[in-house]
gemmi code that builds the backbone of each chain (N, CA, C; Angstrom):
import gemmi

chains = {
    "A": [
        ("MET", (0.940, -25.909, -12.839), (0.126, -24.786, -13.289), (1.020, -23.609, -13.665)),
        ("THR", (1.711, -23.765, -14.776), (2.630, -22.711, -15.176), (2.058, -21.900, -16.331)),
        ("THR", (0.864, -22.287, -16.764), (0.259, -21.562, -17.872), (0.010, -20.120, -17.463)),
        ("GLN", (0.372, -19.227, -18.366), (0.190, -17.817, -18.066), (-1.253, -17.410, -18.327)),
        ("LEU", (-1.925, -16.961, -17.276), (-3.304, -16.511, -17.446), (-3.320, -14.994, -17.494)),
        ("SER", (-4.219, -14.467, -18.271), (-4.396, -13.022, -18.262), (-5.022, -12.647, -16.931)),
        ("PRO", (-4.855, -11.391, -16.488), (-5.452, -10.995, -15.199), (-6.944, -11.301, -15.143)),
        ("GLU", (-7.637, -11.117, -16.291), (-9.083, -11.371, -16.315), (-9.370, -12.851, -16.116)),
        ("GLN", (-8.556, -13.697, -16.776), (-8.744, -15.134, -16.629), (-8.455, -15.567, -15.198)),
        ("ALA", (-7.355, -15.041, -14.632), (-6.986, -15.387, -13.266), (-8.117, -14.996, -12.327)),
        ("GLU", (-8.670, -13.818, -12.563), (-9.726, -13.318, -11.701), (-10.982, -14.185, -11.781)),
        ("SER", (-11.388, -14.539, -13.003), (-12.622, -15.325, -13.098), (-12.391, -16.740, -12.581)),
        ("ASN", (-11.153, -17.198, -12.704), (-10.757, -18.472, -12.120), (-10.936, -18.459, -10.594)),
        ("TYR", (-10.395, -17.422, -9.965), (-10.547, -17.277, -8.511), (-12.020, -17.187, -8.134)),
        ("LEU", (-12.766, -16.389, -8.892), (-14.168, -16.181, -8.562), (-14.951, -17.486, -8.605)),
        ("ALA", (-14.641, -18.318, -9.615), (-15.345, -19.594, -9.741), (-15.041, -20.473, -8.529)),
        ("ARG", (-13.767, -20.497, -8.123), (-13.390, -21.361, -6.996), (-13.921, -20.815, -5.679)),
        ("ILE", (-13.897, -19.490, -5.535), (-14.466, -18.885, -4.327), (-15.947, -19.232, -4.247)),
        ("GLY", (-16.655, -19.046, -5.370), (-18.087, -19.305, -5.404), (-18.417, -20.741, -5.055)),
        ("SER", (-17.618, -21.675, -5.558), (-17.948, -23.073, -5.332), (-17.685, -23.471, -3.873)),
        ("LEU", (-16.571, -22.990, -3.287), (-16.303, -23.336, -1.874), (-17.302, -22.646, -0.933)),
        ("VAL", (-17.597, -21.389, -1.213), (-18.590, -20.673, -0.401), (-19.929, -21.419, -0.452)),
        ("GLY", (-20.296, -21.870, -1.642), (-21.536, -22.619, -1.818), (-21.559, -23.891, -0.981)),
        ("GLU", (-20.445, -24.622, -0.987), (-20.363, -25.852, -0.200), (-20.482, -25.574, 1.296)),
        ("ILE", (-19.787, -24.523, 1.745), (-19.812, -24.199, 3.180), (-21.224, -23.797, 3.613)),
        ("ILE", (-21.889, -22.989, 2.790), (-23.259, -22.574, 3.115), (-24.180, -23.799, 3.160)),
        ("HIS", (-24.020, -24.670, 2.171), (-24.885, -25.850, 2.082), (-24.664, -26.819, 3.256)),
        ("TYR", (-23.422, -27.275, 3.426), (-23.150, -28.272, 4.466), (-23.251, -27.679, 5.870)),
        ("GLY", (-22.957, -26.393, 5.996), (-23.041, -25.761, 7.308), (-24.483, -25.438, 7.692)),
        ("GLY", (-25.396, -25.603, 6.739), (-26.803, -25.330, 7.018), (-27.086, -23.856, 7.241)),
        ("PHE", (-26.276, -22.998, 6.624), (-26.461, -21.560, 6.820), (-27.518, -21.027, 5.852)),
        ("ASP", (-28.362, -20.173, 6.385), (-29.422, -19.586, 5.576), (-28.908, -18.276, 4.987)),
        ("LEU", (-28.073, -18.402, 3.982), (-27.404, -17.237, 3.399), (-27.334, -17.374, 1.889)),
        ("LYS", (-27.263, -16.242, 1.256), (-27.078, -16.213, -0.189), (-25.852, -15.350, -0.444)),
        ("SER", (-25.016, -15.761, -1.361), (-23.845, -14.922, -1.629), (-23.876, -14.420, -3.065)),
        ("THR", (-23.459, -13.191, -3.218), (-23.327, -12.628, -4.549), (-21.973, -11.948, -4.652)),
        ("VAL", (-21.433, -11.917, -5.847), (-20.153, -11.256, -6.046), (-20.398, -9.895, -6.669)),
        ("ARG", (-19.777, -8.895, -6.064), (-19.961, -7.536, -6.550), (-18.590, -6.964, -6.869)),
        ("LYS", (-18.478, -6.370, -8.019), (-17.201, -5.717, -8.333), (-17.383, -4.230, -8.176)),
        ("SER", (-16.564, -3.634, -7.344), (-16.647, -2.187, -7.232), (-15.467, -1.622, -7.995)),
        ("ASN", (-15.560, -0.378, -8.362), (-14.443, 0.236, -9.079), (-13.537, 0.969, -8.119)),
        ("ALA", (-13.284, 0.301, -6.986), (-12.398, 0.848, -5.973), (-12.808, 2.250, -5.558)),
        ("THR", (-14.093, 2.435, -5.359), (-14.561, 3.745, -4.919), (-14.571, 3.828, -3.393)),
        ("GLY", (-14.210, 2.733, -2.751), (-14.248, 2.669, -1.287), (-13.131, 3.456, -0.641)),
        ("GLU", (-12.661, 2.953, 0.479), (-11.658, 3.644, 1.275), (-10.259, 3.419, 0.702)),
        ("GLY", (-9.617, 4.463, 0.286), (-8.217, 4.372, -0.102), (-8.031, 3.754, -1.476)),
        ("PRO", (-6.824, 3.875, -2.011), (-6.563, 3.430, -3.375), (-6.629, 1.913, -3.519)),
        ("ASP", (-6.354, 1.180, -2.422), (-6.327, -0.278, -2.562), (-7.510, -0.933, -1.863)),
        ("ALA", (-8.603, -0.233, -1.802), (-9.802, -0.825, -1.212), (-10.212, -2.042, -2.039)),
        ("ALA", (-10.906, -2.958, -1.398), (-11.286, -4.186, -2.082), (-12.079, -3.878, -3.338)),
        ("GLU", (-11.777, -4.590, -4.395), (-12.494, -4.370, -5.637), (-13.505, -5.465, -5.903)),
        ("ILE", (-13.225, -6.645, -5.340), (-14.148, -7.747, -5.544), (-14.721, -8.143, -4.196)),
        ("VAL", (-16.000, -7.933, -4.060), (-16.639, -8.154, -2.770), (-17.604, -9.329, -2.869)),
        ("VAL", (-17.411, -10.304, -2.003), (-18.365, -11.399, -1.897), (-19.345, -10.986, -0.809)),
        ("ASN", (-20.567, -10.718, -1.218), (-21.541, -10.178, -0.273), (-22.556, -11.245, 0.141)),
        ("PHE", (-22.825, -11.296, 1.439), (-23.780, -12.270, 1.953), (-25.046, -11.571, 2.401)),
        ("GLU", (-26.174, -12.225, 2.160), (-27.409, -11.721, 2.742), (-28.314, -12.890, 3.083)),
        ("GLY", (-29.247, -12.636, 3.977), (-30.165, -13.689, 4.372), (-30.358, -13.715, 5.871)),
        ("PRO", (-31.254, -14.630, 6.337), (-31.611, -14.679, 7.756), (-30.407, -14.905, 8.692)),
        ("ASP", (-29.356, -15.545, 8.204), (-28.210, -15.800, 9.081), (-27.165, -14.680, 9.056)),
        ("SER", (-27.526, -13.515, 8.529), (-26.605, -12.370, 8.544), (-26.160, -12.048, 9.968)),
        ("ASP", (-27.108, -12.141, 10.913), (-26.781, -11.832, 12.312), (-25.675, -12.745, 12.830)),
        ("LEU", (-25.809, -14.020, 12.485), (-24.813, -15.010, 12.908), (-23.443, -14.655, 12.324)),
        ("LEU", (-23.459, -14.208, 11.095), (-22.240, -13.838, 10.387), (-21.537, -12.651, 11.068)),
        ("LEU", (-22.339, -11.744, 11.616), (-21.786, -10.493, 12.142), (-21.601, -10.492, 13.667)),
        ("GLU", (-21.999, -11.588, 14.317), (-21.808, -11.676, 15.769), (-20.342, -11.543, 16.140)),
        ("LYS", (-20.090, -11.054, 17.345), (-18.714, -10.934, 17.872), (-17.790, -10.289, 16.849)),
        ("ASN", (-18.121, -9.087, 16.467), (-17.311, -8.363, 15.488), (-17.088, -9.151, 14.208)),
        ("ALA", (-18.144, -9.767, 13.727), (-18.101, -10.485, 12.451), (-17.086, -11.624, 12.433)),
        ("ALA", (-17.012, -12.358, 13.543), (-16.062, -13.471, 13.640), (-16.277, -14.499, 12.527)),
        ("LEU", (-17.555, -14.821, 12.255), (-17.831, -15.835, 11.233), (-17.510, -15.314, 9.829)),
        ("LEU", (-17.857, -14.068, 9.576), (-17.549, -13.462, 8.274), (-16.034, -13.461, 8.028)),
        ("ASP", (-15.269, -13.067, 9.057), (-13.811, -13.051, 8.939), (-13.246, -14.459, 8.749)),
        ("ALA", (-13.826, -15.415, 9.489), (-13.347, -16.796, 9.388), (-13.588, -17.342, 7.987)),
        ("LEU", (-14.776, -17.072, 7.447), (-15.100, -17.515, 6.090), (-14.135, -16.905, 5.079)),
        ("GLU", (-13.938, -15.606, 5.210), (-13.050, -14.907, 4.290), (-11.643, -15.492, 4.342)),
        ("TYR", (-11.169, -15.706, 5.573), (-9.798, -16.199, 5.741), (-9.627, -17.581, 5.115)),
        ("VAL", (-10.524, -18.497, 5.486), (-10.412, -19.872, 5.003), (-10.568, -19.945, 3.486)),
        ("VAL", (-11.553, -19.248, 2.967), (-11.826, -19.351, 1.531), (-10.681, -18.740, 0.711)),
        ("LEU", (-10.192, -17.584, 1.126), (-9.097, -16.965, 0.356), (-7.815, -17.782, 0.482)),
        ("LYS", (-7.600, -18.416, 1.648), (-6.452, -19.322, 1.808), (-6.581, -20.503, 0.861)),
        ("ALA", (-7.781, -21.090, 0.836), (-7.999, -22.284, 0.024), (-7.811, -21.990, -1.463)),
        ("VAL", (-8.274, -20.832, -1.868), (-8.196, -20.469, -3.273), (-6.787, -19.997, -3.636)),
        ("ARG", (-6.013, -19.730, -2.587), (-4.607, -19.301, -2.743), (-4.463, -18.101, -3.671)),
        ("VAL", (-5.156, -17.092, -3.280), (-5.070, -15.835, -4.010), (-3.630, -15.316, -3.897)),
        ("ASP", (-3.045, -14.933, -5.012), (-1.695, -14.349, -5.004), (-1.644, -13.196, -4.027)),
        ("ASP", (-0.468, -13.002, -3.441), (-0.327, -11.918, -2.471), (-0.739, -10.566, -3.046)),
        ("GLU", (-0.354, -10.337, -4.306), (-0.649, -9.014, -4.873), (-2.140, -8.799, -5.116)),
        ("LEU", (-2.873, -9.915, -5.219), (-4.309, -9.796, -5.449), (-5.106, -9.851, -4.148)),
        ("ASN", (-4.452, -10.325, -3.087), (-5.173, -10.643, -1.851), (-6.022, -9.499, -1.309)),
        ("GLY", (-5.448, -8.289, -1.316), (-6.181, -7.159, -0.770), (-7.386, -6.760, -1.610)),
        ("ARG", (-7.503, -7.350, -2.796), (-8.600, -6.952, -3.681), (-9.888, -7.694, -3.377)),
        ("PHE", (-9.777, -8.776, -2.599), (-10.964, -9.561, -2.283), (-11.423, -9.274, -0.859)),
        ("SER", (-12.721, -9.142, -0.688), (-13.220, -8.942, 0.654), (-14.612, -9.558, 0.771)),
        ("PHE", (-14.926, -10.091, 1.948), (-16.253, -10.645, 2.207), (-17.023, -9.632, 3.031)),
        ("ASP", (-18.268, -9.428, 2.679), (-19.030, -8.394, 3.375), (-20.475, -8.833, 3.602)),
        ("CYS", (-21.132, -8.147, 4.505), (-22.534, -8.438, 4.801), (-23.162, -7.190, 5.395)),
        ("ASP", (-24.281, -6.756, 4.820), (-25.004, -5.583, 5.335), (-24.129, -4.340, 5.502)),
        ("GLY", (-23.166, -4.143, 4.624), (-22.302, -2.968, 4.715), (-21.401, -2.949, 5.933)),
        ("TRP", (-21.166, -4.121, 6.509), (-20.388, -4.223, 7.750), (-19.002, -3.597, 7.652)),
        ("ARG", (-18.278, -3.856, 6.569), (-16.889, -3.379, 6.471), (-16.822, -1.856, 6.617)),
        ("GLN", (-17.758, -1.179, 5.968), (-17.799, 0.278, 6.019), (-18.129, 0.771, 7.429)),
        ("VAL", (-19.147, 0.157, 8.026), (-19.561, 0.539, 9.376), (-18.419, 0.329, 10.359)),
        ("ARG", (-17.778, -0.815, 10.235), (-16.683, -1.165, 11.146), (-15.502, -0.195, 10.958)),
        ("ALA", (-15.202, 0.170, 9.706), (-14.096, 1.088, 9.446), (-14.367, 2.439, 10.107)),
        ("GLU", (-15.614, 2.891, 10.025), (-15.949, 4.173, 10.647), (-15.837, 4.097, 12.154)),
        ("GLU", (-16.306, 2.972, 12.703), (-16.228, 2.748, 14.144), (-14.760, 2.748, 14.611)),
        ("LEU", (-13.904, 2.094, 13.824), (-12.487, 2.018, 14.182), (-11.827, 3.392, 14.131)),
        ("LYS", (-12.216, 4.199, 13.148), (-11.640, 5.545, 13.027), (-12.012, 6.393, 14.244)),
        ("LEU", (-13.273, 6.289, 14.648), (-13.712, 7.032, 15.834), (-12.974, 6.567, 17.082)),
        ("THR", (-12.865, 5.258, 17.217), (-12.138, 4.681, 18.353), (-10.701, 5.195, 18.371)),
        ("ALA", (-10.068, 5.200, 17.192), (-8.678, 5.644, 17.085), (-8.538, 7.094, 17.537)),
        ("LEU", (-9.466, 7.938, 17.082), (-9.389, 9.363, 17.429), (-9.591, 9.579, 18.936)),
        ("MET", (-10.548, 8.849, 19.515), (-10.795, 8.988, 20.949), (-9.621, 8.484, 21.767)),
        ("ALA", (-9.055, 7.367, 21.336), (-7.912, 6.796, 22.055), (-6.713, 7.734, 21.975)),
        ("ALA", (-6.520, 8.350, 20.806), (-5.403, 9.275, 20.627), (-5.570, 10.480, 21.554)),
        ("LYS", (-6.813, 10.969, 21.652), (-7.106, 12.113, 22.510), (-6.741, 11.776, 23.953)),
        ("GLN", (-7.157, 10.592, 24.349), (-6.873, 10.142, 25.713), (-5.363, 10.014, 25.954)),
        ("ALA", (-4.643, 9.454, 24.982), (-3.198, 9.287, 25.119), (-2.525, 10.647, 25.268)),
        ("ILE", (-2.987, 11.622, 24.484), (-2.406, 12.965, 24.541), (-2.703, 13.606, 25.897)),
        ("GLU", (-3.961, 13.461, 26.359), (-4.349, 14.096, 27.621), (-3.642, 13.497, 28.821)),
        ("THR", (-3.486, 12.174, 28.840), (-2.883, 11.514, 29.997), (-1.370, 11.404, 29.884)),
        ("GLY", (-0.853, 11.537, 28.680), (0.575, 11.385, 28.486), (1.038, 9.941, 28.566)),
        ("SER", (0.087, 8.983, 28.616), (0.513, 7.576, 28.652), (-0.014, 6.827, 27.422)),
        ("PRO", (0.695, 5.762, 27.051), (0.274, 4.995, 25.879), (-1.124, 4.418, 26.052)),
        ("PHE", (-1.859, 4.342, 24.970), (-3.197, 3.755, 24.994), (-3.169, 2.449, 24.204)),
        ("HIS", (-3.527, 1.352, 24.879), (-3.538, 0.036, 24.221), (-4.942, -0.266, 23.707)),
        ("LEU", (-5.065, -0.454, 22.411), (-6.368, -0.830, 21.864), (-6.547, -2.350, 21.995)),
        ("THR", (-7.770, -2.815, 21.778), (-8.015, -4.254, 21.852), (-7.360, -4.944, 20.644)),
        ("PRO", (-7.065, -6.236, 20.760), (-6.441, -6.945, 19.634), (-7.304, -6.879, 18.367)),
        ("MET", (-6.639, -6.719, 17.232), (-7.340, -6.631, 15.950), (-6.538, -7.370, 14.892)),
        ("ASN", (-7.209, -7.733, 13.817), (-6.489, -8.336, 12.698), (-5.793, -7.233, 11.890)),
        ("SER", (-4.997, -7.648, 10.905), (-4.135, -6.689, 10.213), (-4.940, -5.617, 9.474)),
        ("ARG", (-6.072, -6.010, 8.886), (-6.869, -5.027, 8.144), (-7.374, -3.922, 9.082)),
        ("GLU", (-7.828, -4.339, 10.275), (-8.363, -3.352, 11.208), (-7.244, -2.493, 11.812)),
        ("ARG", (-6.101, -3.101, 12.078), (-4.976, -2.311, 12.610), (-4.553, -1.258, 11.593)),
        ("ARG", (-4.581, -1.660, 10.334), (-4.189, -0.741, 9.269), (-5.109, 0.485, 9.243)),
        ("ILE", (-6.407, 0.241, 9.422), (-7.363, 1.357, 9.437), (-7.019, 2.323, 10.569)),
        ("VAL", (-6.660, 1.762, 11.739), (-6.310, 2.602, 12.883), (-5.038, 3.411, 12.597)),
        ("HIS", (-3.999, 2.726, 12.079), (-2.744, 3.431, 11.756), (-3.017, 4.590, 10.783)),
        ("LEU", (-3.802, 4.298, 9.738), (-4.078, 5.319, 8.730), (-4.885, 6.483, 9.307)),
        ("ALA", (-5.799, 6.158, 10.222), (-6.646, 7.207, 10.808), (-5.816, 8.216, 11.587)),
        ("LEU", (-4.665, 7.760, 12.118), (-3.857, 8.645, 12.966), (-2.556, 9.077, 12.296)),
        ("LYS", (-2.468, 8.801, 11.003), (-1.238, 9.107, 10.273), (-0.892, 10.597, 10.340)),
        ("GLU", (-1.921, 11.428, 10.232), (-1.708, 12.878, 10.180), (-1.609, 13.513, 11.569)),
        ("GLU", (-1.922, 12.731, 12.576), (-1.940, 13.248, 13.943), (-0.513, 13.230, 14.508)),
        ("THR", (0.117, 14.413, 14.563), (1.533, 14.436, 14.933), (1.760, 14.291, 16.435)),
        ("ALA", (0.722, 14.479, 17.233), (0.884, 14.391, 18.687), (0.961, 12.942, 19.185)),
        ("VAL", (0.707, 12.000, 18.290), (0.847, 10.585, 18.666), (1.569, 9.817, 17.573)),
        ("ARG", (2.156, 8.674, 17.980), (2.595, 7.721, 16.950), (2.003, 6.364, 17.313)),
        ("THR", (1.761, 5.548, 16.302), (1.101, 4.266, 16.551), (2.032, 3.115, 16.214)),
        ("MET", (1.941, 2.061, 17.013), (2.745, 0.863, 16.778), (1.850, -0.355, 16.949)),
        ("SER", (2.123, -1.416, 16.181), (1.442, -2.688, 16.429), (2.357, -3.529, 17.305)),
        ("GLU", (1.804, -4.066, 18.369), (2.601, -4.862, 19.303), (1.923, -6.179, 19.621)),
        ("GLY", (2.746, -7.162, 20.042), (2.229, -8.491, 20.352), (2.206, -9.335, 19.091)),
        ("SER", (1.836, -10.592, 19.232), (1.857, -11.446, 18.046), (0.595, -12.279, 17.942)),
        ("GLY", (0.347, -12.740, 16.726), (-0.800, -13.603, 16.470), (-2.108, -12.914, 16.803)),
        ("PRO", (-3.049, -13.677, 17.381), (-4.388, -13.128, 17.630), (-4.400, -12.006, 18.657)),
        ("SER", (-3.281, -11.838, 19.413), (-3.299, -10.782, 20.433), (-2.580, -9.519, 19.964)),
        ("ARG", (-2.209, -9.468, 18.690), (-1.524, -8.277, 18.177), (-2.479, -7.087, 18.187)),
        ("LYS", (-1.967, -5.968, 18.722), (-2.841, -4.802, 18.855), (-2.088, -3.508, 18.617)),
        ("VAL", (-2.833, -2.455, 18.389), (-2.230, -1.142, 18.175), (-2.039, -0.454, 19.516)),
        ("VAL", (-0.863, 0.133, 19.718), (-0.622, 0.949, 20.894), (-0.363, 2.378, 20.410)),
        ("ILE", (-1.056, 3.323, 21.037), (-0.917, 4.728, 20.645), (-0.045, 5.441, 21.675)),
        ("TYR", (1.085, 5.978, 21.224), (1.999, 6.686, 22.116), (1.900, 8.188, 21.898)),
        ("PRO", (1.777, 8.940, 22.976), (1.831, 10.393, 22.811), (3.265, 10.801, 22.498)),
        ("THR", (3.451, 11.751, 21.606), (4.814, 12.178, 21.281), (5.197, 13.423, 22.069)),
        ("THR", (4.212, 14.024, 22.735), (4.504, 15.200, 23.549), (4.045, 14.944, 24.971)),
        ("SER", (4.585, 15.680, 25.934), (4.108, 15.496, 27.304), (2.820, 16.302, 27.478)),
        ("PRO", (1.938, 15.870, 28.373), (0.662, 16.563, 28.528), (0.872, 17.995, 28.984)),
        ("SER", (0.046, 18.907, 28.469), (0.215, 20.306, 28.827), (-0.708, 20.653, 29.979)),
    ],
    "B": [
        ("MET", (-23.713, -37.283, 7.141), (-23.619, -36.232, 8.166), (-23.075, -34.965, 7.535)),
        ("GLU", (-23.928, -33.944, 7.524), (-23.580, -32.711, 6.825), (-22.348, -32.024, 7.410)),
        ("ILE", (-22.251, -32.066, 8.749), (-21.125, -31.389, 9.396), (-19.793, -32.032, 9.015)),
        ("LYS", (-19.815, -33.347, 8.893), (-18.606, -34.055, 8.453), (-18.242, -33.571, 7.047)),
        ("ASN", (-19.254, -33.450, 6.200), (-19.021, -32.960, 4.837), (-18.497, -31.530, 4.820)),
        ("LEU", (-18.975, -30.741, 5.779), (-18.525, -29.345, 5.867), (-17.013, -29.290, 6.092)),
        ("ILE", (-16.555, -30.033, 7.104), (-15.121, -30.024, 7.422), (-14.316, -30.640, 6.279)),
        ("GLU", (-14.860, -31.695, 5.697), (-14.180, -32.351, 4.585), (-14.009, -31.394, 3.399)),
        ("ALA", (-15.061, -30.664, 3.072), (-15.014, -29.746, 1.930), (-13.976, -28.652, 2.172)),
        ("ILE", (-13.953, -28.111, 3.397), (-12.995, -27.038, 3.704), (-11.573, -27.591, 3.653)),
        ("ALA", (-11.362, -28.738, 4.314), (-10.011, -29.308, 4.373), (-9.512, -29.656, 2.973)),
        ("LYS", (-10.379, -30.263, 2.184), (-9.967, -30.651, 0.825), (-9.583, -29.437, -0.022)),
        ("ALA", (-10.273, -28.346, 0.211), (-9.969, -27.136, -0.544), (-8.633, -26.534, -0.119)),
        ("LEU", (-8.227, -26.784, 1.135), (-7.019, -26.154, 1.657), (-5.729, -26.909, 1.302)),
        ("VAL", (-5.825, -28.231, 1.178), (-4.607, -29.049, 1.086), (-4.145, -29.310, -0.343)),
        ("ASP", (-2.917, -29.868, -0.442), (-2.392, -30.283, -1.745), (-2.829, -31.696, -2.097)),
        ("ASN", (-3.161, -32.483, -1.072), (-3.540, -33.885, -1.290), (-4.956, -34.153, -0.794)),
        ("PRO", (-5.953, -33.685, -1.552), (-7.336, -33.814, -1.074), (-7.781, -35.261, -0.877)),
        ("ASP", (-7.174, -36.195, -1.629), (-7.583, -37.603, -1.486), (-7.127, -38.195, -0.150)),
        ("GLN", (-6.232, -37.467, 0.544), (-5.731, -37.966, 1.830), (-6.498, -37.380, 3.017)),
        ("VAL", (-7.549, -36.643, 2.723), (-8.320, -36.012, 3.803), (-9.393, -36.976, 4.312)),
        ("THR", (-9.397, -37.210, 5.623), (-10.502, -37.984, 6.204), (-11.033, -37.266, 7.433)),
        ("VAL", (-12.321, -37.366, 7.625), (-12.939, -36.800, 8.821), (-13.765, -37.903, 9.474)),
        ("ARG", (-13.481, -38.132, 10.766), (-14.223, -39.173, 11.471), (-14.964, -38.537, 12.643)),
        ("PRO", (-16.291, -38.602, 12.637), (-17.024, -38.060, 13.773), (-17.064, -39.063, 14.923)),
        ("VAL", (-16.743, -38.606, 16.122), (-16.833, -39.436, 17.314), (-17.902, -38.805, 18.184)),
        ("GLU", (-19.065, -39.456, 18.242), (-20.202, -38.836, 18.920), (-20.258, -39.169, 20.399)),
        ("GLY", (-20.251, -38.121, 21.188), (-20.446, -38.286, 22.620), (-21.860, -37.864, 22.969)),
        ("GLU", (-22.163, -37.794, 24.249), (-23.524, -37.437, 24.631), (-23.800, -35.960, 24.392)),
        ("GLN", (-22.839, -35.131, 24.791), (-23.036, -33.693, 24.704), (-22.364, -33.102, 23.468)),
        ("ILE", (-21.378, -33.806, 22.991), (-20.481, -33.176, 22.047), (-20.006, -34.186, 21.007)),
        ("THR", (-19.824, -33.723, 19.803), (-19.268, -34.584, 18.763), (-17.871, -34.081, 18.406)),
        ("VAL", (-16.915, -34.993, 18.487), (-15.556, -34.631, 18.108), (-15.343, -35.050, 16.659)),
        ("LEU", (-14.849, -34.119, 15.865), (-14.530, -34.446, 14.479), (-13.022, -34.577, 14.355)),
        ("GLU", (-12.584, -35.781, 14.044), (-11.149, -36.017, 13.901), (-10.749, -35.847, 12.441)),
        ("LEU", (-9.952, -34.834, 12.219), (-9.509, -34.536, 10.855), (-8.083, -35.044, 10.656)),
        ("ARG", (-7.931, -35.869, 9.634), (-6.594, -36.343, 9.271), (-6.256, -35.862, 7.864)),
        ("VAL", (-5.032, -35.361, 7.722), (-4.561, -34.942, 6.398), (-3.167, -35.517, 6.179)),
        ("HIS", (-2.695, -35.473, 4.957), (-1.326, -35.880, 4.648), (-0.371, -35.034, 5.504)),
        ("PRO", (0.675, -35.676, 6.087), (1.584, -34.918, 6.980), (2.096, -33.611, 6.389)),
        ("SER", (2.334, -33.601, 5.081), (2.871, -32.368, 4.474), (1.795, -31.275, 4.369)),
        ("ASP", (0.542, -31.648, 4.601), (-0.557, -30.673, 4.510), (-0.990, -30.119, 5.859)),
        ("LEU", (-0.321, -30.613, 6.912), (-0.720, -30.208, 8.262), (-0.699, -28.691, 8.430)),
        ("GLY", (0.369, -28.088, 7.912), (0.493, -26.634, 8.008), (-0.623, -25.900, 7.280)),
        ("LYS", (-1.133, -26.507, 6.216), (-2.186, -25.868, 5.427), (-3.502, -25.777, 6.200)),
        ("VAL", (-3.790, -26.799, 7.028), (-5.048, -26.745, 7.779), (-4.886, -26.037, 9.124)),
        ("ILE", (-3.650, -25.897, 9.574), (-3.425, -25.203, 10.849), (-3.187, -23.710, 10.602)),
        ("GLY", (-2.302, -23.429, 9.656), (-2.067, -22.032, 9.287), (-1.111, -21.310, 10.214)),
        ("LYS", (-0.763, -20.107, 9.808), (0.159, -19.285, 10.592), (-0.428, -18.999, 11.964)),
        ("GLN", (0.288, -19.375, 12.991), (-0.162, -19.207, 14.368), (-1.566, -19.781, 14.598)),
        ("GLY", (-1.855, -20.830, 13.852), (-3.122, -21.532, 14.045), (-4.340, -20.800, 13.521)),
        ("ARG", (-4.116, -19.805, 12.679), (-5.247, -18.977, 12.262), (-6.243, -19.729, 11.379)),
        ("THR", (-5.726, -20.601, 10.512), (-6.648, -21.345, 9.651), (-7.499, -22.298, 10.491)),
        ("ALA", (-6.837, -23.024, 11.410), (-7.575, -23.950, 12.281), (-8.614, -23.187, 13.103)),
        ("ARG", (-8.222, -22.019, 13.585), (-9.151, -21.215, 14.389), (-10.369, -20.785, 13.554)),
        ("SER", (-10.103, -20.417, 12.311), (-11.206, -20.007, 11.428), (-12.129, -21.187, 11.135)),
        ("ILE", (-11.548, -22.366, 10.907), (-12.382, -23.561, 10.653), (-13.251, -23.826, 11.888)),
        ("ARG", (-12.659, -23.679, 13.084), (-13.427, -23.926, 14.316), (-14.556, -22.914, 14.491)),
        ("THR", (-14.317, -21.675, 14.068), (-15.376, -20.657, 14.141), (-16.550, -21.044, 13.237)),
        ("ILE", (-16.230, -21.513, 12.022), (-17.282, -21.934, 11.091), (-18.029, -23.143, 11.658)),
        ("LEU", (-17.260, -24.076, 12.214), (-17.850, -25.281, 12.810), (-18.767, -24.918, 13.984)),
        ("GLY", (-18.302, -23.995, 14.805), (-19.093, -23.564, 15.955), (-20.413, -22.946, 15.532)),
        ("ALA", (-20.373, -22.141, 14.475), (-21.585, -21.480, 13.989), (-22.562, -22.497, 13.402)),
        ("ALA", (-22.029, -23.454, 12.652), (-22.887, -24.502, 12.084), (-23.505, -25.320, 13.218)),
        ("GLY", (-22.723, -25.559, 14.273), (-23.226, -26.292, 15.435), (-24.343, -25.539, 16.129)),
        ("MET", (-24.185, -24.218, 16.199), (-25.220, -23.404, 16.841), (-26.560, -23.548, 16.120)),
        ("LYS", (-26.492, -23.607, 14.800), (-27.715, -23.765, 14.020), (-28.389, -25.099, 14.323)),
        ("LEU", (-27.549, -26.100, 14.593), (-28.090, -27.439, 14.881), (-28.326, -27.650, 16.374)),
        ("LYS", (-28.002, -26.604, 17.172), (-28.055, -26.705, 18.629), (-27.254, -27.908, 19.131)),
        ("LYS", (-26.081, -28.071, 18.559), (-25.186, -29.167, 18.959), (-23.775, -28.611, 19.100)),
        ("ARG", (-22.991, -29.293, 19.907), (-21.609, -28.844, 20.050), (-20.656, -29.762, 19.314)),
        ("PHE", (-19.734, -29.141, 18.600), (-18.728, -29.889, 17.862), (-17.352, -29.358, 18.215)),
        ("THR", (-16.388, -30.255, 18.275), (-15.014, -29.759, 18.346), (-14.215, -30.423, 17.238)),
        ("LEU", (-13.188, -29.733, 16.839), (-12.335, -30.229, 15.762), (-10.983, -30.617, 16.335)),
        ("GLU", (-10.592, -31.863, 16.076), (-9.248, -32.310, 16.447), (-8.487, -32.564, 15.158)),
        ("ILE", (-7.326, -31.945, 15.050), (-6.502, -32.183, 13.871), (-5.424, -33.186, 14.253)),
        ("LEU", (-5.448, -34.350, 13.605), (-4.537, -35.421, 13.983), (-3.454, -35.599, 12.927)),
        ("GLU", (-2.287, -36.005, 13.402), (-1.185, -36.259, 12.469), (-1.269, -37.669, 11.926)),
    ],
}
model = gemmi.Model(1)
for chain_id, residues in chains.items():
    chain = gemmi.Chain(chain_id)
    for i, (resn, *xyz) in enumerate(residues, 1):
        res = gemmi.Residue()
        res.name, res.seqid = resn, gemmi.SeqId(i, " ")
        for name, pos in zip(("N", "CA", "C"), xyz):
            atom = gemmi.Atom()
            atom.name, atom.element = name, gemmi.Element(name[0])
            atom.pos, atom.b_iso = gemmi.Position(*pos), 0.0
            res.add_atom(atom)
        chain.add_residue(res)
    model.add_chain(chain)
structure = gemmi.Structure()
structure.add_model(model)
structure.setup_entities()
């Protein structure tokens, strides 16, 4: 596959393959869901927010969003792996349901701010729960401007998490 | 068996040698084990970095099982 595709061709190629695998998984998995592809003009969070969103709706939305959207994340991971989206395009695709990504991002920002406050007050590092790279990134960005703390990702694999260190001693 | 097809469809999409993908369901009383075999060079494709792909497949399998009120486990065999 060395043929040079235009970005538009590459994109519609990916979309067709994503759509077909998602369709198979919904069908064989017996999930009561409908998927639609939505293109946003990157009006979301930050300059590299997802531009192509595969959105799910239907009676099994709850199942998709259980345990911090474990099923939604699993679907996204497997499907994007299978379609082998180029690294540079990878961040442009996202799977969503009922506005979950936005809600979760806001929740993470609040968590980050509260954890930072606690770290500053106690003078000890605050360990957040393990998160995937997208969620850790939201936390790092939320505290980028906060000079009283610095954030690090620690641990590996599924247990990798953000640790918030106070940079000053408690007053 | 739809669940067998589910795992087959996902595995075939992930690997370089889809014709080498087989899924064999082994039905027990409480639980059905799905034995997934792929070409040896494709093992990494279905397992993934730190097992993340395999974990994601198991999450999808678990959810499909919940809908059927049945338990399934996935074994990836060499």
